[in-house]
NUGU-814806 format. One record per residue: residue number from 1; residue in three letters; y, x, z of N, C-alpha, C, O in turn. Coordinates in steps of 0.001 Angstrom, whole numbers, plus 500000, padded with zeros to 6 digits. Atoms other than C-alpha are relative to their C-alpha. Last residue first. Layout:
BEGIN
   num   residuo      n.v      n.u      n.w     ca.v     ca.u     ca.w      c.v      c.u      c.w      o.v      o.u      o.w
   NUM       ala        Y        X        Z        Y        X        Z        Y        X        Z        Y        X        Z
...
# end
This chain:
BEGIN
   num   residuo      n.v      n.u      n.w     ca.v     ca.u     ca.w      c.v      c.u      c.w      o.v      o.u      o.w
   309       tyr   499286   499926   499113   520912   675972   285230   500624   498429   500103   501446   498148   500975
   308       glu   500582   500811   498963   518067   676098   283109   500653   499802   501035   499958   499577   502026
   307       asp   500110   500833   500501   520064   676754   280076   499554   499202   501001   499822   498008   501137
   306       phe   499491   501027   498644   521575   679741   281724   499479   498982   499610   500129   498328   500424
   305       leu   500517   499152   499195   520254   682312   278666   499857   499144   501525   498896   499255   502286
   304       gly   501040   500718   498933   520339   679873   275908   499611   500398   501320   498690   499829   501905
   303       leu   501023   498923   499611   522041   682716   273645   498789   498906   500607   497580   499099   500486
   302       gln   500963   500430   500710   524495   680146   272279   498682   500602   500300   497691   500093   499778
   301       gly   500391   500980   499110   526802   681038   275687   498701   499294   498652   497841   498547   499119
   300       phe   500999   499542   499071   526974   684613   274252   499420   498318   500495   498231   498150   500767
   299       arg   499540   499337   498937   528574   683812   271014   499040   499744   501093   498027   499066   500927
   298       lys   498436   499058   500055   527845   683988   267267   500379   500203   501638   500779   501322   501960
   297       pro   499499   500426   498915   523860   682703   267916   501154   500941   499535   500943   502130   499300
   296       ala   500086   499637   498590   521564   683101   264754   501375   500163   500877   502269   500534   500115
   295       asp   500953   501246   499493   521396   681859   260995   500060   500134   502024   499817   499148   502719
   294       arg   500071   500953   500346   523583   684514   259377   500093   498597   500719   501025   497806   500865
   293       asn   498549   500331   499813   523706   687268   261228   500011   498392   499581   500085   497504   500431
   292       ala   499882   500092   498397   519526   687196   261384   501356   499601   500339   501504   498671   501132
   291       ala   500446   501425   499181   519399   686377   257604   500587   499628   501232   501298   498662   501510
   290       gln   498962   501135   500488   521865   689177   256494   499590   498912   500755   500266   498299   501580
   289       gln   498369   499771   498930   520224   692022   258959   500503   498379   499429   500732   497451   500205
   288       val   499927   500359   498773   516410   690716   257603   501640   499645   500737   502112   498680   501337
   287       asp   498372   499891   499356   517255   690917   254151   499880   499337   501177   500355   498217   501368
   286       arg   499512   500896   499317   513171   691181   253074   501159   500192   500554   501087   501094   501388
   285       gln   500228   499239   498804   512639   692891   249556   500484   499084   501188   501273   498197   500863
   284       gly   501507   500401   499166   511699   690846   246840   500096   500656   501073   499072   500698   501756
   283       asp   501184   498903   500618   514838   692306   244731   498719   499832   500774   498010   500837   500826
   282       ala   500061   500196   501161   516824   688700   245273   499016   501267   499353   498261   501108   498395
   281       gly   498491   499656   500524   516362   688989   248946   499711   499745   498345   498580   499367   498037
   280       leu   499834   498961   501000   513607   687443   250939   501031   500250   498876   501600   499271   498393
   279       glu   499800   500512   501537   514195   685733   253953   499538   501181   499116   499473   502363   499456
   278       glu   500222   499325   501172   513184   686372   257696   499756   499378   498693   498842   498598   498425
   277       arg   501136   500619   500466   514635   684276   260519   499789   501124   498637   500781   501547   498043
   276       pro   499863   499695   501383   516649   685430   263349   498573   499620   499528   497508   499473   500126
   275       gly   499879   498330   500050   516439   683588   266488   499637   500311   498582   499025   499536   497847
   274       gly   498626   500013   500305   517289   679447   266555   499977   501717   499670   500961   502185   499097
   273       gly   499873   498614   500760   514066   678706   268125   501414   500536   499960   502072   500738   500980
   272       gly   499670   498755   499065   514073   675757   270533   500262   501169   499810   500764   501911   500654
   271       gly   501006   499252   499200   513731   672837   267859   501144   500887   500861   502374   500917   500825
   270       ala   500841   500859   499395   516296   672116   265116   498772   500765   500760   498241   501812   500388
   269       arg   501552   499677   499885   518921   674195   264300   499284   499149   500825   499633   498814   501957
   268       gly   500532   500206   498862   522856   672566   264132   498312   500726   499572   497990   500410   498427
   267       glu   501096   498830   499968   524387   673808   260765   498960   499797   501148   497962   500508   501037
   266       ser   501051   500166   500671   526226   670411   260765   498658   500804   499576   497577   500430   499119
   265       glu   500497   500778   499558   527759   671056   263687   498894   499534   499248   497770   499227   499646
   264       ala   499096   501208   500417   529153   674377   262340   498836   499002   500602   497727   499490   500819
   263       val   501153   500804   500578   527622   677466   263668   500675   498477   500064   501127   497916   501062
   262       leu   500927   500956   498799   530546   680097   264869   499379   498508   498973   500019   497976   498065
   261       gly   501251   500181   501061   532063   682478   262273   498713   498985   500672   497521   498827   500410
   260       asp   501056   500377   499479   534532   683556   264794   498330   500206   499424   497340   500902   499650
   259       ser   500260   501191   499930   536856   685487   262773   498864   499652   500611   497886   500375   500419
   258       thr   499033   500772   498981   537694   688736   263279   500008   498777   500180   500629   498369   501162
   257       asp   498742   499808   500612   534377   689868   260704   500809   499587   501457   500128   499248   502424
   256       gln   499876   498646   498929   530552   690171   261987   501792   500351   499770   502200   501472   500074
   255       gly   499974   500700   499114   529094   687382   260348   500687   500615   501103   500602   500336   502299
   254       asp   499846   501351   499915   527935   689293   257616   500016   499211   501171   498912   498885   501605
   253       ile   500919   500757   500235   528169   692957   258280   500251   498425   500070   501040   497964   500896
   252       arg   499354   501522   499423   531302   694720   257900   498451   499294   499558   498081   499124   498396
   251       gln   500184   501725   500555   529451   697825   257098   500412   499255   500797   500120   499285   501993
   250       glu   498864   500180   500685   530840   701467   258222   499953   498715   499492   500995   498187   499105
   249       asp   498638   499611   499017   528669   702116   260946   500971   499357   499766   501709   498752   500544
   248       arg   499306   500997   499366   525652   700634   259327   500923   500275   500648   501097   499446   501542
   247       gly   499869   500933   501430   524200   703639   257481   500766   498813   500327   501633   498618   499475
   246       ser   501129   501166   500318   522853   705004   260720   500344   499390   498585   499503   498701   498009
   245       asp   499323   501774   500148   525167   707966   260770   498592   499325   500007   497508   499867   499787
   244       pro   499929   500468   501537   523942   711245   262389   500229   498216   499853   500139   497233   500589
   243       arg   501492   500492   499908   524901   711691   266179   500117   499598   497998   501012   499111   497307
   242       ser   500897   499266   501035   527975   713662   266631   498869   499716   499310   498329   500563   498598
   241       arg   499298   499768   501314   530181   710989   267663   499253   500891   499439   499059   500716   498236
   240       ala   500000   501219   500989   527463   709947   270049   500990   500098   499071   500815   499282   498166
   239       ala   501159   500255   500879   527155   713380   271540   499952   498991   499482   499249   499191   498491
   238       asp   500203   498864   501008   530778   713679   271990   498961   500094   499357   498928   500260   498138
   237       ala   499045   500613   501122   530918   709952   274237   500027   501453   498651   500000   501026   497496
   236       arg   500754   500770   500790   528171   711354   276285   500603   499346   498827   500004   499009   497805
   235       ala   501495   499478   500509   529690   714556   277274   499404   498902   499090   499106   499110   497915
   234       arg   499643   499455   501026   533239   712582   278130   499002   500941   498740   499180   501083   497530
   233       val   499449   500751   501163   531841   710506   279948   500469   500684   498341   500327   500468   497137
   232       his   501601   500297   500605   530061   713033   282163   500218   498955   498976   499344   498820   498120
   231       glu   500425   498912   500381   533549   714709   282756   498745   499860   498753   498460   500333   497653
   230       tyr   498991   499572   501425   535647   711578   283419   499206   500516   498899   499127   500082   497749
   229       glu   501148   500123   501594   532902   710503   285726   500524   500133   498967   500001   499831   497895
   228       asp   501335   499222   500055   534561   711435   288908   498968   499920   499261   497845   500411   499374
   227       arg   499735   498243   500082   537828   710158   287881   498916   501024   500138   498827   502091   499530
   226       lys   499607   499306   498452   536136   706739   287462   500911   501273   499577   501009   501719   498433
   225       ala   500181   499157   498724   535570   705624   284170   500867   500416   500822   502052   500711   500667
   224       leu   501375   499962   499823   535494   702787   281593   499491   501146   500996   498334   501122   501417
   223       thr   500696   500762   498911   538998   702030   281915   498575   499838   500208   498098   498982   500952
   222       val   499505   499014   498698   540540   704680   279819   499733   498836   501175   500309   498950   502256
   221       ala   500544   498663   500176   538610   703640   276638   500245   500505   501634   499473   501131   502360
   220       leu   501795   499888   500232   539196   700095   276810   499879   501344   500486   499641   501407   501692
   219       ala   499586   500774   498213   543264   700563   277412   498749   499943   500340   498492   500430   501441
   218       leu   499868   499228   499036   542542   702845   274459   500104   499406   500958   499907   500120   501941
   217       his   500947   499271   500112   540830   700005   272379   500273   501142   500771   499241   501529   501320
   216       pro   501050   500412   498908   543273   697545   273380   498751   500769   500102   497969   500559   501029
   215       ser   501045   500922   500235   545896   699493   271503   499037   499474   501154   498930   500016   502254
   214       arg   500150   501533   499429   548902   700989   273114   499080   499118   499513   499195   497956   499902
   213       arg   499076   499900   498580   548706   704080   271190   500248   498306   499941   500309   497423   499085
   212       trp   500242   501103   499082   545663   703548   268759   500492   499926   501035   499892   499524   502032
   211       ser   500113   501382   500491   547290   705060   265836   499321   499208   500240   499056   498247   499517
   210       arg   498854   499907   500054   548141   708523   267744   499915   498512   499167   501004   497957   499314
   209       leu   499638   501498   499381   544749   708775   268906   501201   499692   499938   501599   499330   501045
   208       pro   500740   500730   500884   543848   711836   266539   499866   498589   500485   499262   497706   499875
   207       glu   499942   500154   501308   546948   713687   267623   498725   498721   499174   498965   497946   498248
   206       ala   499175   501216   499791   546330   713028   271473   500272   499911   498491   500216   498738   498122
   205       his   500338   501262   499741   543438   715317   271605   500730   498739   499902   500184   497643   500027
   204       arg   501591   500187   500834   544071   718749   269791   499330   498745   500221   498484   498372   499408
   203       arg   499945   500245   501047   547967   718582   270995   498386   499298   498872   498155   498442   498018
   202       trp   499269   501638   499731   547371   717526   274512   500011   499837   498197   499684   498822   497582
   201       val   501172   500865   499985   545124   720592   274554   500633   498546   499730   499948   497531   499600
   200       asp   501503   499755   500846   547087   722811   273127   499585   499114   499902   499400   498507   498847
   199       ile   499518   500036   501210   550225   722084   275039   499044   499780   499445   498740   498587   499419
   198       gly   500652   499588   501057   548243   722603   278369   500258   499134   498586   499474   498270   498194
   197       his   501021   500650   500565   548270   720612   281490   499437   500716   498689   498269   500621   498311
   196       lys   501387   499718   499168   550858   722251   283429   498554   500042   499312   497728   500944   499453
   195       val   500115   498524   499728   553372   722892   280580   499135   499838   501123   498419   500838   501168
   194       leu   500519   499241   501032   552491   719442   279220   500225   501511   499810   499865   502188   498847
   193       lys   501381   499786   499904   552910   717924   282231   499223   500382   498963   497993   500377   498917
   192       ser   500538   498896   499275   556616   719347   282694   498231   499647   500030   497482   500479   500543
   191       pro   500219   498548   500535   557277   717625   278888   499304   500826   501486   498353   501583   501290
   190       his   498502   499135   499668   556971   714231   280771   499190   501496   499511   498082   501985   499733
   189       pro   499745   499120   498527   553938   712632   278993   501251   500502   500065   501989   500712   499102
   188       asp   499213   499697   499677   553951   710085   275815   500473   500900   501213   501627   500776   501623
   187       leu   499622   499373   500938   550930   708872   274321   500936   500962   500035   500845   501889   499230
   186       ser   498627   500135   500749   551874   705775   275910   499844   500926   499094   500471   500797   498043
   185       leu   499613   501571   500655   548169   704890   277121   501128   499979   498944   501131   499334   497896
   184       val   500815   500301   501224   547169   708299   277420   500493   499150   499361   500806   499147   498171
   183       asp   499786   499401   501296   550012   709315   279458   499228   499852   499182   499609   500289   498096
   182       glu   498824   500400   500693   549639   706246   281382   500601   500910   498825   501211   500560   497815
   181       arg   500188   501263   501079   546377   706984   282418   500916   499392   498909   500691   498875   497814
   180       ile   500417   500934   499377   547032   710445   283848   500066   498810   498746   500424   498831   497568
   179       phe   499078   501529   500729   546687   713871   282337   499887   498512   500824   498833   498369   501444
   178       gly   499261   500441   499035   544831   716434   284161   500700   498952   499506   500878   497974   500231
   177       ala   498700   499109   499609   542707   718183   281484   501207   499668   501384   501786   500625   501898
   176       cys   500429   498799   499277   539909   715575   282326   500600   501414   499616   500105   502345   500251
   175       leu   500129   500314   498655   542049   712655   281488   499384   501318   500759   499874   501837   501762
   174       leu   499031   499861   499666   542709   714081   277796   500269   500227   501812   500869   501116   502416
   173       ser   499539   499132   500082   539327   714787   277144   501496   500216   500868   501728   501058   501736
   172       met   500374   499110   498979   538595   711217   278169   500461   501728   500133   500964   502089   501197
   171       ala   498861   500456   498721   541155   709926   275860   499340   500731   500922   499937   501655   501474
   170       his   498185   499107   499729   540134   712218   273056   500070   499377   501061   500430   500159   501941
   169       tyr   500369   498342   499921   535755   711575   273787   501766   500402   499904   502223   501260   500659
   168       leu   500351   499825   498797   536548   707685   273864   499977   501148   500458   500380   501256   501616
   167       ile   499166   500394   498824   538280   707304   271001   499793   500325   501448   500673   500649   502245
   166       glu   498715   498931   500077   536009   709333   269202   501074   499499   500501   501848   500359   500922
   165       ala   500278   499036   499549   533122   707225   270508   501128   500942   499949   501544   501548   500936
   164       phe   499453   500084   499013   534944   704162   269220   499410   501193   501213   499872   501172   502354
   163       glu   498346   500028   499476   534821   705276   266113   500392   499615   501537   501459   499974   502035
   162       arg   499673   498874   500358   531028   705932   266029   501802   500260   500423   502401   500991   501212
   161       pro   500500   498833   499278   530059   703057   267537   500733   501236   499770   501456   501665   500668
   160       thr   501181   499522   500403   531953   700679   265070   499674   500665   501480   500557   500595   502335
   159       ser   499897   498357   500470   535425   698744   266217   498205   500090   499648   497483   499098   499731
   158       ser   501485   499510   501383   536288   695445   267235   500212   501223   499741   501285   501825   499767
   157       val   499750   498840   500354   538051   693995   270587   499112   500746   498894   497920   501021   499032
   156       asp   501508   499313   500678   538608   690523   271071   500289   501498   499445   501271   501843   498788
   155       glu   499813   499715   500931   541481   690182   273824   498573   500100   499223   497556   500533   499764
   154       arg   499992   500850   501083   541794   688143   276459   499839   500399   498977   499975   499482   498168
   153       glu   499245   501559   499267   539972   690208   279286   500412   499090   499172   499540   498234   499029
   152       tyr   499244   499163   499134   538188   692644   276999   500752   499354   500381   501415   498778   499518
   151       arg   498953   501222   498906   535340   690367   275100   500980   501418   500976   500315   502293   501530
   150       ile   500200   500117   498448   533549   692816   272717   501127   499074   500488   502210   498816   499962
   149       thr   498443   500297   499063   533388   692930   269161   499706   499315   501271   498998   498332   501492
   148       trp   499982   500665   498922   530885   695263   266826   501329   499666   501082   502234   500397   501485
   147       pro   498702   499832   499219   530355   697555   263797   499969   498669   500866   499280   497787   500353
   146       gly   498584   499907   501063   526886   698590   262952   501284   499179   500840   501288   499010   502059
   145       asp   498934   499063   499355   524485   699390   265906   501032   500018   498704   501768   500975   498460
   144       ser   500588   498635   500450   522130   696598   265925   501053   500668   500652   501600   500483   501739
   143       trp   501247   499452   500661   523735   693175   265732   499786   501188   499555   500154   501581   498448
   142       asn   500042   499225   501120   526591   691659   267844   498605   500578   499413   497677   500498   500217
   141       ile   501195   498884   500164   527165   688814   269651   499486   500933   498753   499203   500600   497603
   140       arg   500362   500201   501120   530760   687615   271022   498413   500523   499730   498005   501396   500495
   139       ala   500747   498683   500694   531718   687330   274094   499137   499485   498607   498501   498469   498326
   138       phe   499877   499619   500871   533666   684146   274960   499865   501521   498931   500428   501984   497939
   137       pro   500585   501074   500906   531943   682589   277588   500603   500626   498393   499873   500433   497421
   136       leu   501626   499711   500527   531740   686330   279123   500065   498580   499203   499312   498597   498229
   135       thr   499825   499825   501059   535859   686544   279470   498205   499921   499110   497871   500181   497954
   134       his   501772   499954   500327   536698   684339   282121   499914   500766   498984   500808   500455   498196
   133       ile   500208   500946   501442   540150   685684   283453   498326   499731   499619   497377   500465   499895
   132       gln   499402   501060   500126   540913   686805   287132   500172   498808   498822   500644   497671   498791
   131       gly   500949   500537   499264   539007   689840   287472   500373   498027   500396   499777   497179   501060
   130       ser   498928   500755   499033   541624   691614   286577   499238   499401   500761   499369   499437   501985
   129       asp   499291   498972   499125   539278   694200   284545   500894   499221   501028   501231   499933   501974
   128       ala   498946   500764   499203   536760   691950   283301   500553   501001   500366   499807   501891   500775
   127       ile   499047   498888   498990   534892   693570   280636   500958   499247   500457   501831   498723   499765
   126       ser   498881   500457   499449   531996   691261   278234   500881   500750   501375   500243   500777   502428
   125       val   499039   499820   498721   529700   692810   276373   501126   499756   500175   502068   500165   499495
   124       ser   498640   500378   499654   527108   691397   274017   500316   500862   500831   499402   501400   501455
   123       trp   499460   499296   498617   523596   692780   272205   501627   498660   500437   501951   497706   499729
   122       his   498770   500462   499789   521218   691755   269642   500336   500363   501344   499616   500623   502307
   121       ala   499539   499613   498619   518296   693967   268208   501523   498938   499894   502247   498832   498905
   120       leu   500120   501477   499070   516666   692745   265008   500739   500205   501214   500875   499069   501667
   119       glu   499165   500964   500904   517854   695594   263000   500553   498531   500515   501549   497807   500496
   118       asp   500914   501034   500652   516647   698073   265691   500820   498586   499291   501670   497882   499835
   117       arg   499924   499549   501578   519239   700678   266510   499255   499244   499039   499385   499284   497815
   116       pro   501796   499818   500382   520006   699394   270087   500050   499977   498594   500830   499249   497979
   115       pro   500627   501385   499752   523987   700221   270670   498391   500280   499234   497948   501182   498524
   114       asp   501710   499219   500181   524705   704143   271447   499364   498632   499696   498219   498521   500133
   113       ile   500011   498970   500936   529085   703835   271807   498408   500080   499328   498307   500726   498285
   112       leu   498793   500225   501125   529375   700527   272910   499999   501188   499019   500199   501154   497805
   111       thr   499999   501318   501114   526190   699927   274759   501061   500231   498951   500920   499790   497810
   110       asp   501242   499376   500822   526204   703570   276638   499811   498687   498677   499558   498874   497487
   109       val   499352   498434   500754   530008   702968   277901   498364   500191   498983   498374   500523   497798
   108       val   499259   500745   500584   528594   699291   279485   500664   501142   498577   500896   500878   497398
   107       pro   500537   500663   501197   525496   700700   280735   500899   499413   498889   500470   499060   497790
   106       gly   500895   499286   500498   527516   703413   282804   499298   498926   498932   499611   499143   497762
   105       met   500325   500271   501346   530034   701116   283646   499415   500900   499170   499840   501060   498026
   104       asp   501388   499221   500683   529450   701783   287655   499869   499092   498325   499043   498208   498098
   103       ala   500781   498903   499266   532219   701069   290103   499070   500592   499014   498813   501795   499075
   102       lys   499758   498369   500344   534330   699285   287908   499297   500846   500671   499417   502008   500282
   101       thr   498626   499868   500148   532461   696032   288398   500232   501303   499658   499363   502072   499247
   100       thr   499330   498951   499536   529181   695274   287126   501289   500147   500038   501975   499920   499042
    99       ala   498866   500275   499289   526607   692817   285561   500717   500987   500940   499908   501479   501727
    98       phe   499496   498996   498715   523616   693581   283732   501238   499724   500355   501876   499739   499302
    97       thr   498413   500149   499476   522005   690701   281924   499813   501366   500931   498915   501767   501671
    96       lys   499855   498836   500297   517936   691086   280241   501713   499521   500287   502147   498799   499389
    95       pro   501306   499031   501179   517196   687773   281384   500889   500905   499338   501965   500458   498940
    94       gly   500477   501063   501046   520037   685963   283758   499233   501026   499366   499585   502190   499559
    93       lys   501077   499389   500842   521266   686951   287246   499236   499605   498565   498534   498600   498673
    92       leu   500062   500373   501515   523919   684942   288532   499103   500241   499155   498879   499561   498153
    91       tyr   500246   501381   499882   522800   684666   292377   500358   499764   498155   499850   498855   497500
    90       ala   501318   500427   500264   522045   688412   292313   499737   498636   499599   498685   498287   499064
    89       phe   500104   500248   501362   525611   689702   291547   498260   498553   499603   497908   497749   498739
    88       lys   499579   501060   499759   525935   690298   295011   499916   499301   498543   500096   498083   498523
    87       asp   500772   501108   499508   523364   692829   294694   500779   498609   500106   500103   497586   500218
    86       asn   499258   500120   498655   525456   694874   292137   499060   498625   500312   498748   497672   499598
    85       ser   498715   500015   499955   522999   695366   289076   500515   500034   501336   499752   500486   502189
    84       ser   499884   500591   498465   519622   697074   288755   501514   499425   499865   502248   500203   499256
    83       pro   500017   499615   498945   519369   697882   284971   500508   499502   501117   501426   498693   500977
    82       ala   498991   499301   499788   517813   695456   282629   500454   501062   501257   499745   500987   502260
    81       glu   499497   500096   498245   514194   695325   282538   501389   500270   499614   501549   501323   498997
    80       asp   501195   500668   499510   512249   694776   278919   500665   499738   501460   500414   498720   502104
    79       trp   500521   499338   498292   515634   696051   277576   498880   499011   500472   499132   497807   500439
    78       asp   500927   498558   500239   516108   695557   273384   499272   500419   501415   498255   501105   501518
    77       ser   501110   500323   500422   517826   692025   273784   498670   500953   499908   497483   500627   499907
    76       arg   500906   499093   501228   520710   693659   275268   498417   499190   499894   497619   499206   500831
    75       tyr   501805   500684   500365   523153   691515   277759   499230   500809   498507   499714   500756   497376
    74       val   500720   499211   501123   526165   693647   279435   498516   498730   499757   497634   498309   500505
    73       val   501672   500583   499623   528383   691760   282034   499444   500627   498485   500114   500518   497458
    72       ser   500607   499950   501502   531410   692627   283315   498492   500136   499764   497546   500463   500480
    71       trp   501277   498619   500634   531829   691133   286605   500238   500108   498484   500429   499175   497704
    70       leu   500134   498327   499576   534572   689191   288269   499365   500823   499594   499634   501992   499870
    69       arg   499017   499349   499822   534688   686149   286359   500357   501237   500384   500937   502062   499678
    68       phe   499944   498776   501196   531194   685740   286150   501077   500570   499605   501051   501623   498969
    67       thr   499423   500533   501281   531348   683495   289343   500060   501396   499299   500287   502503   499787
    66       glu   501242   500831   500657   529493   684028   292768   500569   499577   499024   500501   498349   499078
    65       pro   500787   499038   500801   532027   686414   294567   498965   499368   499014   498389   500210   498325
    64       pro   500359   498228   499754   534126   684693   294218   499195   499605   501210   499092   498606   501921
    63       lys   498695   499165   499463   534034   680612   293113   499459   501506   500695   498285   501744   500981
    62       ser   500015   499228   498790   531547   678934   291071   501201   500441   500486   502224   500378   499803
    61       gly   499388   500505   498973   531942   677828   287279   499894   500669   501111   500059   501870   500899
    60       met   498870   500153   499506   532228   678930   284186   500666   499602   501173   501854   499453   501460
    59       val   499326   499270   500367   528946   680144   283207   501410   500257   500412   501875   501372   500649
    58       phe   500423   499451   498947   527413   677445   284856   500796   501121   500026   501420   501420   501044
    57       val   499359   500634   499130   529286   674912   282498   499403   501024   501509   499833   500760   502632
    56       cys   498755   499597   499911   528347   677009   280046   500963   499145   501112   502177   499254   501288
    55       ala   499874   498333   499730   524760   676824   280399   501398   500181   500015   501637   501092   500808
    54       gln   499692   499595   498645   525255   673097   281170   499927   501544   500183   500275   502173   501182
    53       cys   501539   500309   499344   526684   672023   278142   499636   500884   500886   500357   501860   501094
    52       val   500392   498268   499641   530403   671709   277840   498277   499946   500478   497748   499355   501419
    51       ala   500797   499878   498829   531515   667801   276350   500034   501437   499981   500635   502034   499088
    50       pro   499732   500618   498535   534095   665898   274370   499474   500522   501198   499826   500166   502322
    49       ser   501365   500445   499373   533723   667963   271014   500587   499735   501531   501315   500491   502175
    48       gly   499955   501484   499871   536893   668456   269080   498753   499101   500763   498535   497890   500726
    47       pro   498721   500457   499447   538043   671922   270005   499577   498557   500219   499813   497920   501245
    46       gln   499790   501259   500397   534367   673362   268990   500833   499161   501137   500411   498744   502216
    45       ala   500731   499390   500974   534268   677121   269357   499639   498612   499381   499115   498588   498268
    44       leu   501188   500650   499430   537190   676941   272201   499409   500184   498519   500096   500757   497674
    43       lys   501075   499161   500353   539473   679891   271773   498553   499033   499901   497411   499489   499876
    42       asp   499906   498937   501138   542675   677830   271560   498590   500819   499420   498293   501002   498239
    41       trp   500341   501027   500986   542099   675977   274503   499587   500433   498630   498458   500378   498142
    40       asp   500355   499054   501394   542457   679394   276370   499374   498559   499219   498228   498608   498771
    39       thr   499301   499848   501268   544090   677796   279271   499632   500283   498708   500450   500071   497813
    38       phe   500857   499387   500568   541619   676348   282376   501491   499809   498710   502065   498763   498407
    37       gly   498967   498827   499539   543621   675865   285620   499688   500600   498223   500230   501646   497864
    36       ala   498435   499893   500079   543175   672266   285442   500433   501238   499278   501387   501318   498503
    35       gly   498923   500082   499186   539184   672406   285113   501660   500004   499664   501997   500308   498519
    34       leu   498880   498969   500454   536907   673738   282221   500854   499983   501112   501395   501062   501355
    33       ala   500809   498896   499658   533913   671314   283569   501030   501355   499723   500715   502379   500330
    32       asp   500743   499883   498772   535618   668030   284397   499373   501222   500227   499044   501569   501361
    31       arg   498669   499717   498548   538117   668567   281592   499548   500089   501165   500163   500780   501977
    30       leu   499389   498795   500151   535035   668742   278961   501213   500597   500650   501578   501772   500665
    29       pro   498533   500347   500572   532895   665903   280276   500823   501485   499877   500721   502341   500755
    28       ala   498686   500631   499157   529754   667426   281485   501227   499806   499235   501694   500690   498517
    27       ala   498537   498917   499902   526592   667607   279715   501029   499538   500814   501088   498416   501319
    26       lys   499187   500378   499163   522749   666367   279117   501209   500793   499955   501211   501929   499480
    25       gly   499477   500910   500082   521126   666418   276133   500362   499050   500980   500361   497819   501002
    24       cys   500957   500743   499965   518754   669508   276934   500557   498355   499968   499838   497548   500557
    23       his   499486   500576   499141   521210   672388   275409   499077   498241   499806   498941   497583   498774
    22       trp   500959   499565   498853   519283   674314   272927   500680   499194   501521   500031   499440   502538
    21       ala   501381   500214   500018   520161   672510   269637   499481   500387   501220   498422   499849   501543
    20       ile   500847   500961   500590   523725   672591   269339   498905   499532   500394   498935   498404   500885
    19       asn   500908   499953   500338   526114   675377   270517   498929   498607   500557   498726   498207   501704
    18       gly   500178   500227   501315   529510   675788   269854   498485   499235   500178   498309   498277   499425
    17       cys   500589   499028   500476   530137   677924   272960   499428   499364   498425   498939   500129   497594
    16       met   499273   498912   499671   533129   675665   274558   499051   501145   499139   499752   502026   498642
    15       ala   498526   499720   500247   533122   672248   273140   500373   501706   500155   501321   502283   499621
    14       cys   499131   499767   499107   529503   672451   272943   500988   500325   499995   501182   501468   499581
    13       ala   499502   498426   500024   528159   670643   269741   500842   500217   501806   501531   499372   502376
    12       thr   498523   499346   499680   526770   667185   269983   500155   501490   500404   499522   502068   501287
    11       met   499321   499241   501166   523410   667059   268045   501395   500205   500477   502113   501007   499879
    10       gln   500542   498535   500467   521413   665940   271151   500500   500608   499159   500217   501798   499292
     9       cys   501024   499570   501277   523816   663207   271520   499378   501102   500217   500073   502055   500568
     8       val   499620   499756   501271   525461   662767   275084   499027   500527   499161   498089   501248   499500
     7       asp   501014   499871   501148   525076   661601   278407   500406   500306   498653   501423   499700   498318
     6       leu   499653   500892   501426   527538   662689   280854   498815   500050   498958   498274   501057   498502
     5       thr   500511   501400   500259   526006   663587   283920   500920   499349   499265   501383   498243   499541
     4       cys   500481   500559   501328   526011   667443   284022   499919   498222   500427   498977   497908   501154
     3       lys   501165   500196   499974   528253   668188   287301   499348   499434   499116   499670   498246   499073
     2       ala   500070   500894   500403   531129   670448   287447   498643   499446   499875   497731   500270   499802
     1       met   500319   499796   501264   531290   673436   289457   500097   498120   499648   500309   497265   500508
# end
C-alpha cells in the first residue's frame, strides 16, 4: 500500500473519488497509490489531480484476502449495525458496511429491491464477481428508494427497485423451473429443455426478460443467488414487485442520472460536514431530497468512512 507522504493543499481533490474537504491534508502520489496495473483511468473522478486521498489509498490497497477487490460491499446509512460480515473481512470493516462473497448475497438482494425509504437515507452497493477488479471505489451513492446505480464488475448498472425486482423474479422463476443460468442469459435454451422444464413456464417468465437479454441487469440477477436459494430469492423479489409504489420509483432524482455528477473542486465543502442540507423550495416547503442529492457525496470514497486509515 502506498504511504501518504505527499503534502497537498487541503483543497486538492482526490483523483479517485473527488473528495475535497474530508481528507486530512496528506495524500499519496497518484501513480504510487494506484499502481502499474491500474487501467481504469477514464473512471477517475478528478483525472487532473496528482494525488489520492488516504481513504482511497486504503480501499485500493492490500493483498488477498485483505483487499476490497475480493468482496461485494453494501453500505447503508440506516443500519444501526450492519449484518455480520465474513470473518476474513474484519481487517477491512467500516461503519455501516457489510462485505460478502457469493456465499451470502442476502443483504445485497434486500438493498436492491427494498432500499431504505427515508428521504435522507443513502446507500451504495458494489459487487465483485471475478475478484480481480476494483469495484468499491467506483460505487455510486444512492438516495432513498428512487432510481439507483450500483457497480457490478466494470459496469455501472442503473435501475429502480421495482424494475429490478421484476427482472429478479422472472430470472429466479426460470432457474427454479430447472433452466440453467446460460439459458436465462441467452433466453435461447435448447428445445429439449423446453420440453423437460415446461414451455408454458418458459413463455410466462422469459417474455418479460426479452429486452434484458445479455444485459448486465440480467447477469447481475442470476449472480445474486446460489441454487439452494433460488426459491427464497424468488419469493423476496415477488413481494418487492408487488409492494405499493413509493412515488419515487420512476422519478429520476437530481444527481442520479447516468453521469457521475461528481463534486467539482470549486464546489468543495468546508469543514467536516458534507451531509444533506435542508433548503426551502419556492412553495415554502422543505425540498430535502433535491438538496441532499445536489450537495452530498456521489461516490463511496466521499463518505469518509475510511479516512482514519
